[in-house]
N, C-alpha and C positions, 0 to 999 in steps of 0.2 A: 558383479562384486559379491564377495562372500558375505553372507548375512552377519556373521560374527564380527565383521569389521565395522558394522554400521554404528555401534554404540560409541566408537571412538571418533567418528567422522561427522556426526550430526546430532543435534538435540532439538527438542520441541521448545518453541518460544511464543509467548503472548505479550502483547502490549495493550494496556488499558489507558485510555485518555478520557478523563472526566472533565466536563465543562458545563457551565451555566449557559442555557440557550438564549437568555435575554429576550424571550418572547412569551406571550401568554394569550391563550384563547379567551376571547371576550364573548360570553354567551348573550349578554344584554344587547350588544351591538349586532350580533348575528341575528337575533330575533327581530330587532328593529328593521334590518334590511329585508328579512323574509316577509315581515308584515307589510312593508312598503311595496314590495313586488308581488304580494299575495302568492307566496310559494313556501316550500318547506324542504329542508335538507339538501340544498344545492351548493352550500359552501360553508366555510368557517372563517370568522374574522379573527386573525391573530395579530395582536399588537406588538410592535417593536418597543421594548421597554427602555431603551437607551437612545440618546441622540445618534443620528446617522453618522456623525463625524467623531464618534467616541474612539479616538485613536488608541488609547491604552487597551481597550477591550478588543479592538481589531488586531492588535499585536498578539494578544493571547491566542486568539483564534488562528492567526497565521502561523504561530509557532506550533500549535497543535497539529495543523495540516502538514508542516514540515516534518514533524516527528513521525506522523502516519506514513508519509511518502518514503521516508528513510527506512522505516520498518518493512514496508512492502518491497522496496528495491533490494534490500539486503537479506531477504528471506525468500523461501519458496513455498508454493502451495502444498497444503496437506489436507487430506480429505476427511479429517475427523477432529473433534474436540475443540474447534474454534481456535486452533493454534496454527503456527507455520513452522517450517523447517529452517533451522539456523545451523549452517556448517560450522564445525568447531574451529576450522582454520581461520575464520574471520571473527570469532567470538570476542577476542580481546579488543580488536579495533571497533567492533560493533558496540560492545558494552561501554567503552570509553566515550564514543560519540553520543550514545543514548544518555549517559550521565551528563555530558556537556549540554545537550539540548534540554534535558530535564531541568538543569540549573537555570538555563535561560528562560524556560517556561515558568518556573517558580518565581523568578525575579519579575517577569512581566505581570504575573498575577498580583504580586505585591504592589506594583505600580498602579495596576487597575484598582485594587482595593483602596489605595490612597485617593484615587479620583472618584470613587463610587458615589459618595454622598453628593458631590458637586454635579456629577452626571445625572443623578436622580432628580436633583432640583431643576436642571435644564430640561429633563424629560417632562417634569410637572408643568413647566411653562408651555412646552410644545404640544402636549397632549390635551390641554384644557380639560374638558369634562371626561375624557377617557382615562385620565390618570386615576389609579387605584393603589393606595398605599399597601394593600394586602398582596399585591402582585410582587412586591420587592422583599427579598430576604434581608435579614439583618447582616451586618458586616461579619459577625461570627459565623452565621449560617452560610454566607456566601463563600467564605474562605474554604469551607469544607467541600464545596461543589467542584473544586478544581484539583486535578492531580494527574500524574503520569506514573504508571507502575509497570515494570517489566518482570516477567517470571519465566524461568527455564525449567524444563523437565527432561529426564532421560528418554531416549527413544525406546519404544517397546522392545523388550528382549524376551523371546519365548523361553529361553533356557532358565530365566529367573522367575518364570510364572509358576509359583509353588503353592497355590491355594489348596485347601483341603477338599479335594474331589477324587473320585475313583480314577485310577491310572489311565483307563481307556478314554475317559472324558478329557483328562489333561492332555493326552496325546493329540486328540482332535483339536482342542483349543490352541495348543502350541503350533500345530500345523496351520491353523487359520491365522495366527499371528504372523508366522513366517510368510504366508501368502500376502498378508496385508503389508508387510515390510517391502516385499518386491513390487507390489502395486504402487506403494508410496514413492519408491525410487523412480519408477517409470513416470509417475505423475509429475514429480519434481523436475525430471529431465525434460519433459514436454513443456513445462513452465519456462525453462531456460530457452528452449528453442523457439517457443512462441514469442517471447520478448524480442529475441534477435530477429526473428522473421519479420515482425512488424516494422522494426527499425530499418532493416535491409530493404524491404519492399518500399517503404517511404523514400529511402535514399534513391533507389532505382527509378522510381516514378519522377522524382525531381530531376534526375540527371537526363532522363529521356524527354522531359517536357521541353517545349520550345521556350525561348526567352532567357532572361538572366537567371543565373543560379545563385542562390544565397550562399554566403560563405559559411553558414552553420550547417550546410547540408550533410556533412559527415560527423558532426559532433556526437549525436546520439549513438551511432554505431561505434564510434571510438570509445565512448564512455562504457558501453555495454561490453566491448571486447576487453576492457580493463577489469570489469566487475564479474562477469558471468563465469570465467574460469575459476574464480574463487568459490563460486556457488556449486560447482560441479563436483560434489563430494563423492559421487559414485565412480568418478574417473572413467566414464563410459568411453570406449575408444572411438565410436562413431561420432559421439558428441564432441570429443576432443578434436577430431578432424574438422568438424564444422566450425568450431570456434577458432581453430588455427587458420583455416582458410579465410574467414572473415577478418581476422587480425592481419594476416599477411597481404591480402589483396584489397581490403576496403579501408581499414582503420589507419593505414600508413599514409593516406592522402589527406591533406588539409583542405578546408573549404576554399582557400585561396588558390591552391593548385588546380582544383577542379573548375573553379570559376574562370581561370585564365586559359585553359586548354580544352577545346572542343573534342580533340582526339582522345585526351585522357578521360574526359567525361564519358565518351562512348565506350571506351575499354572497361572502365570501372562499372558502368551500368550493365554491360554484358556479363562481367564477372559476378556482379550482384545477383543477376538472374540465375546464373549457374548455382550459386550458393543457396538461393531460394529453392531450387530443385532438390538440392541435397537435404534441405530441411523438410521439404514436402515428403521425401522418401522416409525420413526419420519419423515423421509424425503419422505416416500412413495416409497422407492426403493433406491438402492445404489447411493450415491451422485456422481456427475460428478467431474472431476478434477477442482480444484479452478482456476478461471481466472477472472481478473477484467473485468466487463462487459463494453461494449462500452459506453463512456461518463461518466463512474464512476471513472476514475482514478483521483487522485489529479492532478490538472491542472499543467502541466509543460510547461512553455513558453520558447522556445529556441530563443535566440536573435542571429541574423545573425552578 
């Protein structure tokens, strides 16, 4: 893909989710345990500050997790700046859904704040001597500990890098930026393939396994075949071929179809294995298990 096309196809995106952790380290209890067992530095006692059944707080935490998963699912890995790549083709859909989920999160926070004083009184009863008023923020302070913020930035453009430096230095820097762009595209494409690889491999393993096949066996592959082409902003021909093969030969079958026909399961499992081999070749070897790289997670700020 021509580097000059990148700025119109992808942007940098970050999502910050702030939340109150509702736990507190208790030094006094930790020291009591250490004294009782005649030891030092083997653990920390962290108190849960709210009742275990605090439904309104759990809803806030759950919505924060949903937002985080949506952000990961609809963006691609980027190896700098604690941001991820967001293709412009899905920006409108993505931003609309993020606004919707943020509104749900904000509403859930307001419900929790309404419950907060009652929940604190319940905690006072449950915790007995472990309750400490100083562990709890005021309502005003607590409201400031929650939030969801999204930010977008343009993708680096070497041609727009016009700082006041000698021309030979600028030439070197612009070349390094261009190299970074190409590495970022390759890294993003590997992210796409790795996601599909794991889903296809899991599908093949289920189809080859003896016994009953669950009807959701093809769901993850089908969902990815709908999403991943939208994330393929580089329009890489080899990647396009892999995605098309998965869509044509795997995503077209429902779990019910596969559950009812042993012959079809065998055929689809064999095709899944072929597509795995295509992905092996694309990645230069079998992909490793997916894991957010250090610094690449959507930033989660935990408020004390």
